[in-house]
Predicted model as a PDB file, atoms N, CA, C, CB and O in Angstrom, pLDDT in the B-factor column:
MODEL        1                                                                  
ATOM      1  N   ASN A   1     133.718 115.286 191.800  1.00 52.00           N  
ATOM      2  CA  ASN A   1     133.277 116.650 191.998  1.00 52.00           C  
ATOM      3  C   ASN A   1     132.908 117.256 190.645  1.00 52.00           C  
ATOM      4  CB  ASN A   1     134.373 117.488 192.704  1.00 52.00           C  
ATOM      5  O   ASN A   1     133.762 117.367 189.765  1.00 52.00           O  
ATOM      6  N   ASN A   2     131.650 117.647 190.471  1.00 55.00           N  
ATOM      7  CA  ASN A   2     131.163 118.170 189.198  1.00 55.00           C  
ATOM      8  C   ASN A   2     131.820 119.478 188.801  1.00 55.00           C  
ATOM      9  CB  ASN A   2     129.680 118.360 189.261  1.00 55.00           C  
ATOM     10  O   ASN A   2     131.890 119.784 187.611  1.00 55.00           O  
ATOM     11  N   SER A   3     132.305 120.262 189.756  1.00 54.00           N  
ATOM     12  CA  SER A   3     132.880 121.554 189.419  1.00 54.00           C  
ATOM     13  C   SER A   3     134.214 121.415 188.687  1.00 54.00           C  
ATOM     14  CB  SER A   3     133.064 122.381 190.675  1.00 54.00           C  
ATOM     15  O   SER A   3     134.637 122.357 188.017  1.00 54.00           O  
ATOM     16  N   THR A   4     134.877 120.291 188.792  1.00 71.00           N  
ATOM     17  CA  THR A   4     136.150 120.100 188.107  1.00 71.00           C  
ATOM     18  C   THR A   4     135.999 119.388 186.766  1.00 71.00           C  
ATOM     19  CB  THR A   4     137.089 119.322 188.987  1.00 71.00           C  
ATOM     20  O   THR A   4     136.985 119.221 186.047  1.00 71.00           O  
ATOM     21  N   VAL A   5     134.804 118.973 186.421  1.00 79.00           N  
ATOM     22  CA  VAL A   5     134.546 118.300 185.140  1.00 79.00           C  
ATOM     23  C   VAL A   5     134.284 119.365 184.087  1.00 79.00           C  
ATOM     24  CB  VAL A   5     133.333 117.305 185.245  1.00 79.00           C  
ATOM     25  O   VAL A   5     133.444 120.245 184.275  1.00 79.00           O  
ATOM     26  N   LEU A   6     135.006 119.280 182.986  1.00 76.00           N  
ATOM     27  CA  LEU A   6     134.850 120.259 181.908  1.00 76.00           C  
ATOM     28  C   LEU A   6     133.478 120.132 181.258  1.00 76.00           C  
ATOM     29  CB  LEU A   6     135.954 120.080 180.852  1.00 76.00           C  
ATOM     30  O   LEU A   6     132.928 119.032 181.190  1.00 76.00           O  
ATOM     31  N   PRO A   7     132.919 121.236 180.781  1.00 74.00           N  
ATOM     32  CA  PRO A   7     131.690 121.154 179.993  1.00 74.00           C  
ATOM     33  C   PRO A   7     131.958 120.351 178.718  1.00 74.00           C  
ATOM     34  CB  PRO A   7     131.154 122.579 179.646  1.00 74.00           C  
ATOM     35  O   PRO A   7     133.077 120.354 178.205  1.00 74.00           O  
ATOM     36  N   LEU A   8     130.961 119.683 178.222  1.00 75.00           N  
ATOM     37  CA  LEU A   8     131.100 118.861 177.019  1.00 75.00           C  
ATOM     38  C   LEU A   8     131.678 119.668 175.864  1.00 75.00           C  
ATOM     39  CB  LEU A   8     129.746 118.270 176.617  1.00 75.00           C  
ATOM     40  O   LEU A   8     132.492 119.156 175.095  1.00 75.00           O  
ATOM     41  N   GLU A   9     131.265 120.922 175.739  1.00 74.00           N  
ATOM     42  CA  GLU A   9     131.717 121.771 174.640  1.00 74.00           C  
ATOM     43  C   GLU A   9     133.228 122.035 174.709  1.00 74.00           C  
ATOM     44  CB  GLU A   9     130.954 123.096 174.656  1.00 74.00           C  
ATOM     45  O   GLU A   9     133.848 122.339 173.690  1.00 74.00           O  
ATOM     46  N   ALA A  10     133.816 121.922 175.890  1.00 74.00           N  
ATOM     47  CA  ALA A  10     135.240 122.204 176.066  1.00 74.00           C  
ATOM     48  C   ALA A  10     136.127 120.992 175.787  1.00 74.00           C  
ATOM     49  CB  ALA A  10     135.491 122.697 177.468  1.00 74.00           C  
ATOM     50  O   ALA A  10     137.350 121.116 175.721  1.00 74.00           O  
ATOM     51  N   LEU A  11     135.515 119.828 175.624  1.00 79.00           N  
ATOM     52  CA  LEU A  11     136.301 118.617 175.375  1.00 79.00           C  
ATOM     53  C   LEU A  11     136.753 118.543 173.915  1.00 79.00           C  
ATOM     54  CB  LEU A  11     135.484 117.367 175.738  1.00 79.00           C  
ATOM     55  O   LEU A  11     136.031 118.966 173.012  1.00 79.00           O  
ATOM     56  N   ASP A  12     137.929 118.013 173.700  1.00 79.00           N  
ATOM     57  CA  ASP A  12     138.400 117.709 172.347  1.00 79.00           C  
ATOM     58  C   ASP A  12     137.977 116.267 172.072  1.00 79.00           C  
ATOM     59  CB  ASP A  12     139.984 117.907 172.199  1.00 79.00           C  
ATOM     60  O   ASP A  12     138.689 115.328 172.427  1.00 79.00           O  
ATOM     61  N   LEU A  13     136.827 116.099 171.444  1.00 78.00           N  
ATOM     62  CA  LEU A  13     136.241 114.764 171.264  1.00 78.00           C  
ATOM     63  C   LEU A  13     137.128 113.850 170.436  1.00 78.00           C  
ATOM     64  CB  LEU A  13     134.879 114.875 170.607  1.00 78.00           C  
ATOM     65  O   LEU A  13     137.152 112.643 170.673  1.00 78.00           O  
ATOM     66  N   LEU A  14     137.850 114.390 169.481  1.00 74.00           N  
ATOM     67  CA  LEU A  14     138.732 113.543 168.676  1.00 74.00           C  
ATOM     68  C   LEU A  14     139.857 112.950 169.521  1.00 74.00           C  
ATOM     69  CB  LEU A  14     139.320 114.345 167.511  1.00 74.00           C  
ATOM     70  O   LEU A  14     140.296 111.827 169.272  1.00 74.00           O  
ATOM     71  N   SER A  15     140.318 113.689 170.504  1.00 77.00           N  
ATOM     72  CA  SER A  15     141.397 113.160 171.345  1.00 77.00           C  
ATOM     73  C   SER A  15     140.886 112.061 172.287  1.00 77.00           C  
ATOM     74  CB  SER A  15     142.038 114.297 172.162  1.00 77.00           C  
ATOM     75  O   SER A  15     141.675 111.271 172.805  1.00 77.00           O  
ATOM     76  N   LEU A  16     139.581 112.014 172.504  1.00 80.00           N  
ATOM     77  CA  LEU A  16     139.007 110.976 173.364  1.00 80.00           C  
ATOM     78  C   LEU A  16     138.699 109.701 172.593  1.00 80.00           C  
ATOM     79  CB  LEU A  16     137.742 111.488 174.028  1.00 80.00           C  
ATOM     80  O   LEU A  16     138.432 108.660 173.193  1.00 80.00           O  
ATOM     81  N   GLN A  17     138.735 109.777 171.252  1.00 80.00           N  
ATOM     82  CA  GLN A  17     138.434 108.609 170.428  1.00 80.00           C  
ATOM     83  C   GLN A  17     139.695 107.753 170.306  1.00 80.00           C  
ATOM     84  CB  GLN A  17     137.910 109.035 169.017  1.00 80.00           C  
ATOM     85  O   GLN A  17     140.765 108.241 169.941  1.00 80.00           O  
ATOM     86  N   MET A  18     139.544 106.475 170.620  1.00 80.00           N  
ATOM     87  CA  MET A  18     140.665 105.553 170.569  1.00 80.00           C  
ATOM     88  C   MET A  18     140.795 104.971 169.161  1.00 80.00           C  
ATOM     89  CB  MET A  18     140.492 104.429 171.610  1.00 80.00           C  
ATOM     90  O   MET A  18     139.930 105.200 168.316  1.00 80.00           O  
ATOM     91  N   THR A  19     141.850 104.234 168.906  1.00 76.00           N  
ATOM     92  CA  THR A  19     142.115 103.721 167.560  1.00 76.00           C  
ATOM     93  C   THR A  19     141.032 102.771 167.059  1.00 76.00           C  
ATOM     94  CB  THR A  19     143.446 103.017 167.536  1.00 76.00           C  
ATOM     95  O   THR A  19     140.830 102.661 165.849  1.00 76.00           O  
ATOM     96  N   ASP A  20     140.338 102.092 167.949  1.00 84.00           N  
ATOM     97  CA  ASP A  20     139.274 101.182 167.505  1.00 84.00           C  
ATOM     98  C   ASP A  20     137.926 101.889 167.378  1.00 84.00           C  
ATOM     99  CB  ASP A  20     139.149 100.012 168.474  1.00 84.00           C  
ATOM    100  O   ASP A  20     136.899 101.238 167.188  1.00 84.00           O  
ATOM    101  N   GLY A  21     137.924 103.212 167.483  1.00 82.00           N  
ATOM    102  CA  GLY A  21     136.705 103.977 167.261  1.00 82.00           C  
ATOM    103  C   GLY A  21     135.860 104.230 168.490  1.00 82.00           C  
ATOM    104  O   GLY A  21     134.870 104.957 168.403  1.00 82.00           O  
ATOM    105  N   VAL A  22     136.207 103.665 169.622  1.00 91.00           N  
ATOM    106  CA  VAL A  22     135.421 103.906 170.823  1.00 91.00           C  
ATOM    107  C   VAL A  22     135.932 105.156 171.534  1.00 91.00           C  
ATOM    108  CB  VAL A  22     135.473 102.683 171.765  1.00 91.00           C  
ATOM    109  O   VAL A  22     137.081 105.563 171.360  1.00 91.00           O  
ATOM    110  N   TYR A  23     135.061 105.750 172.333  1.00 91.00           N  
ATOM    111  CA  TYR A  23     135.402 106.955 173.088  1.00 91.00           C  
ATOM    112  C   TYR A  23     135.652 106.568 174.536  1.00 91.00           C  
ATOM    113  CB  TYR A  23     134.274 108.025 172.987  1.00 91.00           C  
ATOM    114  O   TYR A  23     134.958 105.720 175.097  1.00 91.00           O  
ATOM    115  N   LYS A  24     136.650 107.199 175.127  1.00 90.00           N  
ATOM    116  CA  LYS A  24     137.010 106.915 176.509  1.00 90.00           C  
ATOM    117  C   LYS A  24     136.652 108.127 177.367  1.00 90.00           C  
ATOM    118  CB  LYS A  24     138.526 106.567 176.635  1.00 90.00           C  
ATOM    119  O   LYS A  24     137.165 109.224 177.149  1.00 90.00           O  
ATOM    120  N   CYS A  25     135.776 107.922 178.336  1.00 90.00           N  
ATOM    121  CA  CYS A  25     135.372 109.002 179.218  1.00 90.00           C  
ATOM    122  C   CYS A  25     136.575 109.435 180.057  1.00 90.00           C  
ATOM    123  CB  CYS A  25     134.186 108.565 180.124  1.00 90.00           C  
ATOM    124  O   CYS A  25     137.202 108.598 180.707  1.00 90.00           O  
ATOM    125  N   PRO A  26     136.906 110.733 180.054  1.00 90.00           N  
ATOM    126  CA  PRO A  26     138.066 111.193 180.812  1.00 90.00           C  
ATOM    127  C   PRO A  26     137.829 111.214 182.319  1.00 90.00           C  
ATOM    128  CB  PRO A  26     138.459 112.566 180.350  1.00 90.00           C  
ATOM    129  O   PRO A  26     138.779 111.369 183.087  1.00 90.00           O  
ATOM    130  N   VAL A  27     136.590 111.062 182.749  1.00 89.00           N  
ATOM    131  CA  VAL A  27     136.271 111.106 184.175  1.00 89.00           C  
ATOM    132  C   VAL A  27     136.309 109.718 184.794  1.00 89.00           C  
ATOM    133  CB  VAL A  27     134.900 111.734 184.392  1.00 89.00           C  
ATOM    134  O   VAL A  27     136.975 109.507 185.807  1.00 89.00           O  
ATOM    135  N   CYS A  28     135.593 108.765 184.187  1.00 91.00           N  
ATOM    136  CA  CYS A  28     135.477 107.428 184.791  1.00 91.00           C  
ATOM    137  C   CYS A  28     136.138 106.334 183.945  1.00 91.00           C  
ATOM    138  CB  CYS A  28     134.009 107.084 185.003  1.00 91.00           C  
ATOM    139  O   CYS A  28     136.151 105.167 184.337  1.00 91.00           O  
ATOM    140  N   LEU A  29     136.685 106.713 182.786  1.00 92.00           N  
ATOM    141  CA  LEU A  29     137.399 105.805 181.880  1.00 92.00           C  
ATOM    142  C   LEU A  29     136.512 104.744 181.230  1.00 92.00           C  
ATOM    143  CB  LEU A  29     138.500 105.124 182.627  1.00 92.00           C  
ATOM    144  O   LEU A  29     137.019 103.761 180.690  1.00 92.00           O  
ATOM    145  N   THR A  30     135.209 104.933 181.276  1.00 94.00           N  
ATOM    146  CA  THR A  30     134.289 104.034 180.590  1.00 94.00           C  
ATOM    147  C   THR A  30     134.504 104.140 179.084  1.00 94.00           C  
ATOM    148  CB  THR A  30     132.819 104.361 180.959  1.00 94.00           C  
ATOM    149  O   THR A  30     134.703 105.236 178.559  1.00 94.00           O  
ATOM    150  N   LEU A  31     134.466 103.006 178.390  1.00 94.00           N  
ATOM    151  CA  LEU A  31     134.605 102.988 176.939  1.00 94.00           C  
ATOM    152  C   LEU A  31     133.216 102.951 176.314  1.00 94.00           C  
ATOM    153  CB  LEU A  31     135.460 101.772 176.470  1.00 94.00           C  
ATOM    154  O   LEU A  31     132.377 102.137 176.700  1.00 94.00           O  
ATOM    155  N   ILE A  32     132.977 103.832 175.351  1.00 93.00           N  
ATOM    156  CA  ILE A  32     131.653 103.987 174.751  1.00 93.00           C  
ATOM    157  C   ILE A  32     131.802 103.993 173.242  1.00 93.00           C  
ATOM    158  CB  ILE A  32     130.956 105.287 175.243  1.00 93.00           C  
ATOM    159  O   ILE A  32     132.636 104.709 172.689  1.00 93.00           O  
ATOM    160  N   LYS A  33     130.981 103.185 172.583  1.00 93.00           N  
ATOM    161  CA  LYS A  33     131.144 102.914 171.157  1.00 93.00           C  
ATOM    162  C   LYS A  33     130.727 104.059 170.233  1.00 93.00           C  
ATOM    163  CB  LYS A  33     130.364 101.707 170.804  1.00 93.00           C  
ATOM    164  O   LYS A  33     131.379 104.287 169.214  1.00 93.00           O  
ATOM    165  N   HIS A  34     129.675 104.770 170.559  1.00 91.00           N  
ATOM    166  CA  HIS A  34     129.146 105.795 169.655  1.00 91.00           C  
ATOM    167  C   HIS A  34     129.223 107.177 170.292  1.00 91.00           C  
ATOM    168  CB  HIS A  34     127.695 105.475 169.268  1.00 91.00           C  
ATOM    169  O   HIS A  34     129.066 107.321 171.504  1.00 91.00           O  
ATOM    170  N   LEU A  35     129.466 108.185 169.471  1.00 90.00           N  
ATOM    171  CA  LEU A  35     129.613 109.544 169.969  1.00 90.00           C  
ATOM    172  C   LEU A  35     128.355 110.034 170.686  1.00 90.00           C  
ATOM    173  CB  LEU A  35     129.951 110.478 168.825  1.00 90.00           C  
ATOM    174  O   LEU A  35     128.451 110.659 171.742  1.00 90.00           O  
ATOM    175  N   HIS A  36     127.180 109.756 170.124  1.00 91.00           N  
ATOM    176  CA  HIS A  36     125.962 110.242 170.781  1.00 91.00           C  
ATOM    177  C   HIS A  36     125.760 109.556 172.134  1.00 91.00           C  
ATOM    178  CB  HIS A  36     124.733 110.008 169.879  1.00 91.00           C  
ATOM    179  O   HIS A  36     125.208 110.165 173.051  1.00 91.00           O  
ATOM    180  N   HIS A  37     126.191 108.315 172.275  1.00 93.00           N  
ATOM    181  CA  HIS A  37     126.124 107.647 173.572  1.00 93.00           C  
ATOM    182  C   HIS A  37     127.134 108.249 174.541  1.00 93.00           C  
ATOM    183  CB  HIS A  37     126.373 106.141 173.415  1.00 93.00           C  
ATOM    184  O   HIS A  37     126.860 108.386 175.733  1.00 93.00           O  
ATOM    185  N   PHE A  38     128.313 108.609 174.012  1.00 90.00           N  
ATOM    186  CA  PHE A  38     129.314 109.256 174.861  1.00 90.00           C  
ATOM    187  C   PHE A  38     128.782 110.579 175.410  1.00 90.00           C  
ATOM    188  CB  PHE A  38     130.617 109.491 174.075  1.00 90.00           C  
ATOM    189  O   PHE A  38     128.919 110.859 176.601  1.00 90.00           O  
ATOM    190  N   LYS A  39     128.177 111.389 174.543  1.00 88.00           N  
ATOM    191  CA  LYS A  39     127.649 112.684 174.975  1.00 88.00           C  
ATOM    192  C   LYS A  39     126.575 112.502 176.045  1.00 88.00           C  
ATOM    193  CB  LYS A  39     127.077 113.459 173.776  1.00 88.00           C  
ATOM    194  O   LYS A  39     126.529 113.258 177.015  1.00 88.00           O  
ATOM    195  N   ARG A  40     125.724 111.515 175.873  1.00 88.00           N  
ATOM    196  CA  ARG A  40     124.685 111.225 176.867  1.00 88.00           C  
ATOM    197  C   ARG A  40     125.327 110.766 178.173  1.00 88.00           C  
ATOM    198  CB  ARG A  40     123.702 110.146 176.340  1.00 88.00           C  
ATOM    199  O   ARG A  40     124.923 111.210 179.248  1.00 88.00           O  
ATOM    200  N   HIS A  41     126.315 109.889 178.092  1.00 89.00           N  
ATOM    201  CA  HIS A  41     127.003 109.388 179.280  1.00 89.00           C  
ATOM    202  C   HIS A  41     127.704 110.513 180.035  1.00 89.00           C  
ATOM    203  CB  HIS A  41     128.014 108.312 178.892  1.00 89.00           C  
ATOM    204  O   HIS A  41     127.613 110.584 181.260  1.00 89.00           O  
ATOM    205  N   TYR A  42     128.393 111.381 179.327  1.00 87.00           N  
ATOM    206  CA  TYR A  42     129.200 112.423 179.961  1.00 87.00           C  
ATOM    207  C   TYR A  42     128.353 113.342 180.840  1.00 87.00           C  
ATOM    208  CB  TYR A  42     129.923 113.244 178.900  1.00 87.00           C  
ATOM    209  O   TYR A  42     128.846 113.892 181.826  1.00 87.00           O  
ATOM    210  N   LYS A  43     127.089 113.507 180.484  1.00 83.00           N  
ATOM    211  CA  LYS A  43     126.197 114.371 181.265  1.00 83.00           C  
ATOM    212  C   LYS A  43     126.071 113.919 182.716  1.00 83.00           C  
ATOM    213  CB  LYS A  43     124.823 114.410 180.625  1.00 83.00           C  
ATOM    214  O   LYS A  43     125.830 114.747 183.594  1.00 83.00           O  
ATOM    215  N   ILE A  44     126.228 112.637 182.985  1.00 85.00           N  
ATOM    216  CA  ILE A  44     126.083 112.173 184.369  1.00 85.00           C  
ATOM    217  C   ILE A  44     127.165 112.756 185.266  1.00 85.00           C  
ATOM    218  CB  ILE A  44     126.130 110.647 184.426  1.00 85.00           C  
ATOM    219  O   ILE A  44     126.979 112.839 186.480  1.00 85.00           O  
ATOM    220  N   HIS A  45     128.276 113.155 184.695  1.00 83.00           N  
ATOM    221  CA  HIS A  45     129.365 113.730 185.478  1.00 83.00           C  
ATOM    222  C   HIS A  45     129.217 115.238 185.658  1.00 83.00           C  
ATOM    223  CB  HIS A  45     130.693 113.422 184.818  1.00 83.00           C  
ATOM    224  O   HIS A  45     129.794 115.804 186.587  1.00 83.00           O  
ATOM    225  N   ARG A  46     128.470 115.885 184.806  1.00 70.00           N  
ATOM    226  CA  ARG A  46     128.467 117.340 184.753  1.00 70.00           C  
ATOM    227  C   ARG A  46     127.171 117.980 185.234  1.00 70.00           C  
ATOM    228  CB  ARG A  46     128.738 117.781 183.366  1.00 70.00           C  
ATOM    229  O   ARG A  46     127.207 118.961 185.976  1.00 70.00           O  
ATOM    230  N   GLU A  47     126.055 117.451 184.832  1.00 68.00           N  
ATOM    231  CA  GLU A  47     124.806 118.171 185.021  1.00 68.00           C  
ATOM    232  C   GLU A  47     124.076 117.783 186.300  1.00 68.00           C  
ATOM    233  CB  GLU A  47     123.912 117.940 183.849  1.00 68.00           C  
ATOM    234  O   GLU A  47     124.282 116.706 186.860  1.00 68.00           O  
ATOM    235  N   THR A  48     123.228 118.685 186.734  1.00 78.00           N  
ATOM    236  CA  THR A  48     122.369 118.402 187.874  1.00 78.00           C  
ATOM    237  C   THR A  48     121.317 117.385 187.443  1.00 78.00           C  
ATOM    238  CB  THR A  48     121.705 119.704 188.419  1.00 78.00           C  
ATOM    239  O   THR A  48     121.216 117.051 186.263  1.00 78.00           O  
ATOM    240  N   ARG A  49     120.561 116.912 188.370  1.00 85.00           N  
ATOM    241  CA  ARG A  49     119.507 115.937 188.083  1.00 85.00           C  
ATOM    242  C   ARG A  49     118.155 116.651 188.123  1.00 85.00           C  
ATOM    243  CB  ARG A  49     119.543 114.745 189.105  1.00 85.00           C  
ATOM    244  O   ARG A  49     117.544 116.756 189.187  1.00 85.00           O  
ATOM    245  N   PRO A  50     117.690 117.137 186.984  1.00 87.00           N  
ATOM    246  CA  PRO A  50     116.494 117.979 186.959  1.00 87.00           C  
ATOM    247  C   PRO A  50     115.166 117.236 187.097  1.00 87.00           C  
ATOM    248  CB  PRO A  50     116.476 118.744 185.701  1.00 87.00           C  
ATOM    249  O   PRO A  50     114.145 117.860 187.386  1.00 87.00           O  
ATOM    250  N   HIS A  51     115.158 115.930 186.899  1.00 92.00           N  
ATOM    251  CA  HIS A  51     113.904 115.177 186.903  1.00 92.00           C  
ATOM    252  C   HIS A  51     113.702 114.533 188.271  1.00 92.00           C  
ATOM    253  CB  HIS A  51     113.901 114.098 185.784  1.00 92.00           C  
ATOM    254  O   HIS A  51     114.396 113.584 188.636  1.00 92.00           O  
ATOM    255  N   ALA A  52     112.736 115.067 189.023  1.00 95.00           N  
ATOM    256  CA  ALA A  52     112.510 114.627 190.399  1.00 95.00           C  
ATOM    257  C   ALA A  52     111.258 113.772 190.517  1.00 95.00           C  
ATOM    258  CB  ALA A  52     112.403 115.828 191.327  1.00 95.00           C  
ATOM    259  O   ALA A  52     110.243 114.044 189.875  1.00 95.00           O  
ATOM    260  N   CYS A  53     111.341 112.732 191.345  1.00 97.00           N  
ATOM    261  CA  CYS A  53     110.193 111.888 191.657  1.00 97.00           C  
ATOM    262  C   CYS A  53     109.291 112.642 192.636  1.00 97.00           C  
ATOM    263  CB  CYS A  53     110.647 110.509 192.253  1.00 97.00           C  
ATOM    264  O   CYS A  53     109.770 113.259 193.588  1.00 97.00           O  
ATOM    265  N   SER A  54     108.008 112.585 192.394  1.00 96.00           N  
ATOM    266  CA  SER A  54     107.059 113.272 193.283  1.00 96.00           C  
ATOM    267  C   SER A  54     106.680 112.418 194.492  1.00 96.00           C  
ATOM    268  CB  SER A  54     105.799 113.651 192.511  1.00 96.00           C  
ATOM    269  O   SER A  54     105.929 112.869 195.356  1.00 96.00           O  
ATOM    270  N   HIS A  55     107.199 111.177 194.561  1.00 97.00           N  
ATOM    271  CA  HIS A  55     106.857 110.261 195.649  1.00 97.00           C  
ATOM    272  C   HIS A  55     107.998 110.006 196.634  1.00 97.00           C  
ATOM    273  CB  HIS A  55     106.409 108.958 195.075  1.00 97.00           C  
ATOM    274  O   HIS A  55     107.763 109.546 197.751  1.00 97.00           O  
ATOM    275  N   CYS A  56     109.218 110.301 196.226  1.00 97.00           N  
ATOM    276  CA  CYS A  56     110.382 110.033 197.073  1.00 97.00           C  
ATOM    277  C   CYS A  56     111.523 110.965 196.657  1.00 97.00           C  
ATOM    278  CB  CYS A  56     110.822 108.531 196.967  1.00 97.00           C  
ATOM    279  O   CYS A  56     111.355 111.741 195.716  1.00 97.00           O  
ATOM    280  N   PRO A  57     112.674 110.914 197.327  1.00 96.00           N  
ATOM    281  CA  PRO A  57     113.782 111.838 197.003  1.00 96.00           C  
ATOM    282  C   PRO A  57     114.545 111.545 195.700  1.00 96.00           C  
ATOM    283  CB  PRO A  57     114.754 111.824 198.122  1.00 96.00           C  
ATOM    284  O   PRO A  57     115.453 112.298 195.346  1.00 96.00           O  
ATOM    285  N   TYR A  58     114.198 110.481 194.992  1.00 96.00           N  
ATOM    286  CA  TYR A  58     114.914 110.106 193.770  1.00 96.00           C  
ATOM    287  C   TYR A  58     114.930 111.254 192.766  1.00 96.00           C  
ATOM    288  CB  TYR A  58     114.275 108.865 193.137  1.00 96.00           C  
ATOM    289  O   TYR A  58     113.921 111.931 192.566  1.00 96.00           O  
ATOM    290  N   ARG A  59     116.094 111.469 192.132  1.00 93.00           N  
ATOM    291  CA  ARG A  59     116.258 112.434 191.046  1.00 93.00           C  
ATOM    292  C   ARG A  59     117.062 111.781 189.935  1.00 93.00           C  
ATOM    293  CB  ARG A  59     116.955 113.738 191.545  1.00 93.00           C  
ATOM    294  O   ARG A  59     117.890 110.908 190.194  1.00 93.00           O  
ATOM    295  N   SER A  60     116.821 112.201 188.699  1.00 91.00           N  
ATOM    296  CA  SER A  60     117.514 111.622 187.558  1.00 91.00           C  
ATOM    297  C   SER A  60     117.920 112.723 186.592  1.00 91.00           C  
ATOM    298  CB  SER A  60     116.631 110.577 186.850  1.00 91.00           C  
ATOM    299  O   SER A  60     117.281 113.773 186.524  1.00 91.00           O  
ATOM    300  N   TRP A  61     118.985 112.473 185.849  1.00 84.00           N  
ATOM    301  CA  TRP A  61     119.402 113.431 184.823  1.00 84.00           C  
ATOM    302  C   TRP A  61     118.739 113.120 183.490  1.00 84.00           C  
ATOM    303  CB  TRP A  61     120.928 113.423 184.667  1.00 84.00           C  
ATOM    304  O   TRP A  61     118.845 113.910 182.552  1.00 84.00           O  
ATOM    305  N   ARG A  62     118.039 111.951 183.386  1.00 86.00           N  
ATOM    306  CA  ARG A  62     117.292 111.602 182.168  1.00 86.00           C  
ATOM    307  C   ARG A  62     115.844 111.306 182.525  1.00 86.00           C  
ATOM    308  CB  ARG A  62     117.933 110.380 181.448  1.00 86.00           C  
ATOM    309  O   ARG A  62     115.559 110.609 183.498  1.00 86.00           O  
ATOM    310  N   ARG A  63     114.936 111.846 181.725  1.00 91.00           N  
ATOM    311  CA  ARG A  63     113.514 111.670 181.982  1.00 91.00           C  
ATOM    312  C   ARG A  63     113.085 110.207 181.886  1.00 91.00           C  
ATOM    313  CB  ARG A  63     112.709 112.504 181.011  1.00 91.00           C  
ATOM    314  O   ARG A  63     112.231 109.763 182.653  1.00 91.00           O  
ATOM    315  N   ASN A  64     113.674 109.451 180.948  1.00 93.00           N  
ATOM    316  CA  ASN A  64     113.264 108.048 180.822  1.00 93.00           C  
ATOM    317  C   ASN A  64     113.690 107.233 182.044  1.00 93.00           C  
ATOM    318  CB  ASN A  64     113.860 107.432 179.546  1.00 93.00           C  
ATOM    319  O   ASN A  64     113.031 106.250 182.381  1.00 93.00           O  
ATOM    320  N   ASN A  65     114.783 107.625 182.716  1.00 93.00           N  
ATOM    321  CA  ASN A  65     115.160 106.934 183.952  1.00 93.00           C  
ATOM    322  C   ASN A  65     114.141 107.212 185.053  1.00 93.00           C  
ATOM    323  CB  ASN A  65     116.567 107.368 184.408  1.00 93.00           C  
ATOM    324  O   ASN A  65     113.825 106.325 185.846  1.00 93.00           O  
ATOM    325  N   LEU A  66     113.628 108.437 185.103  1.00 96.00           N  
ATOM    326  CA  LEU A  66     112.587 108.759 186.084  1.00 96.00           C  
ATOM    327  C   LEU A  66     111.321 107.950 185.800  1.00 96.00           C  
ATOM    328  CB  LEU A  66     112.270 110.276 186.066  1.00 96.00           C  
ATOM    329  O   LEU A  66     110.696 107.430 186.724  1.00 96.00           O  
ATOM    330  N   ARG A  67     110.946 107.844 184.534  1.00 97.00           N  
ATOM    331  CA  ARG A  67     109.753 107.047 184.190  1.00 97.00           C  
ATOM    332  C   ARG A  67     109.920 105.590 184.627  1.00 97.00           C  
ATOM    333  CB  ARG A  67     109.480 107.112 182.667  1.00 97.00           C  
ATOM    334  O   ARG A  67     108.998 104.997 185.187  1.00 97.00           O  
ATOM    335  N   ALA A  68     111.092 105.021 184.371  1.00 97.00           N  
ATOM    336  CA  ALA A  68     111.355 103.635 184.786  1.00 97.00           C  
ATOM    337  C   ALA A  68     111.307 103.512 186.307  1.00 97.00           C  
ATOM    338  CB  ALA A  68     112.730 103.159 184.256  1.00 97.00           C  
ATOM    339  O   ALA A  68     110.764 102.539 186.831  1.00 97.00           O  
ATOM    340  N   HIS A  69     111.864 104.478 187.010  1.00 97.00           N  
ATOM    341  CA  HIS A  69     111.822 104.480 188.477  1.00 97.00           C  
ATOM    342  C   HIS A  69     110.380 104.508 188.970  1.00 97.00           C  
ATOM    343  CB  HIS A  69     112.602 105.687 189.043  1.00 97.00           C  
ATOM    344  O   HIS A  69     110.006 103.729 189.847  1.00 97.00           O  
ATOM    345  N   LEU A  70     109.571 105.402 188.410  1.00 97.00           N  
ATOM    346  CA  LEU A  70     108.178 105.518 188.824  1.00 97.00           C  
ATOM    347  C   LEU A  70     107.439 104.194 188.630  1.00 97.00           C  
ATOM    348  CB  LEU A  70     107.480 106.635 188.039  1.00 97.00           C  
ATOM    349  O   LEU A  70     106.653 103.793 189.489  1.00 97.00           O  
ATOM    350  N   PHE A  71     107.679 103.531 187.536  1.00 97.00           N  
ATOM    351  CA  PHE A  71     107.024 102.252 187.262  1.00 97.00           C  
ATOM    352  C   PHE A  71     107.508 101.162 188.220  1.00 97.00           C  
ATOM    353  CB  PHE A  71     107.279 101.826 185.812  1.00 97.00           C  
ATOM    354  O   PHE A  71     106.698 100.444 188.808  1.00 97.00           O  
ATOM    355  N   ARG A  72     108.834 101.039 188.377  1.00 97.00           N  
ATOM    356  CA  ARG A  72     109.413  99.988 189.223  1.00 97.00           C  
ATOM    357  C   ARG A  72     109.105 100.172 190.705  1.00 97.00           C  
ATOM    358  CB  ARG A  72     110.907  99.944 189.029  1.00 97.00           C  
ATOM    359  O   ARG A  72     108.725  99.225 191.393  1.00 97.00           O  
ATOM    360  N   ARG A  73     109.271 101.388 191.180  1.00 97.00           N  
ATOM    361  CA  ARG A  73     109.173 101.646 192.630  1.00 97.00           C  
ATOM    362  C   ARG A  73     107.789 102.022 193.109  1.00 97.00           C  
ATOM    363  CB  ARG A  73     110.110 102.731 193.007  1.00 97.00           C  
ATOM    364  O   ARG A  73     107.414 101.716 194.241  1.00 97.00           O  
ATOM    365  N   HIS A  74     107.028 102.683 192.255  1.00 97.00           N  
ATOM    366  CA  HIS A  74     105.752 103.239 192.716  1.00 97.00           C  
ATOM    367  C   HIS A  74     104.553 102.724 191.914  1.00 97.00           C  
ATOM    368  CB  HIS A  74     105.797 104.750 192.640  1.00 97.00           C  
ATOM    369  O   HIS A  74     103.411 103.064 192.224  1.00 97.00           O  
ATOM    370  N   GLY A  75     104.805 101.912 190.893  1.00 95.00           N  
ATOM    371  CA  GLY A  75     103.705 101.357 190.106  1.00 95.00           C  
ATOM    372  C   GLY A  75     102.919 102.394 189.319  1.00 95.00           C  
ATOM    373  O   GLY A  75     101.756 102.175 188.981  1.00 95.00           O  
ATOM    374  N   VAL A  76     103.548 103.507 189.032  1.00 91.00           N  
ATOM    375  CA  VAL A  76     102.877 104.595 188.316  1.00 91.00           C  
ATOM    376  C   VAL A  76     103.201 104.510 186.845  1.00 91.00           C  
ATOM    377  CB  VAL A  76     103.289 105.970 188.878  1.00 91.00           C  
ATOM    378  O   VAL A  76     102.733 105.336 186.061  1.00 91.00           O  
TER     379      VAL A  76                                                      
ENDMDL                                                                          
END                                                                             
């Protein structure tokens, strides 16, 4: 449920960093090596999917995922 996931700004990022330097997602427990990758990953739990396919109901939270979908599924 997205309403119970804290905004990224509310997280204590240092407390999520493990001793080997990787970050542990508090929602799905995925381990992520770099902070910028963690921030990108965390958005999947919090944000809506603003990028919509014009050919089908597919929606994505990242524009590059929509581009890949359009190419794979619709040949665009």
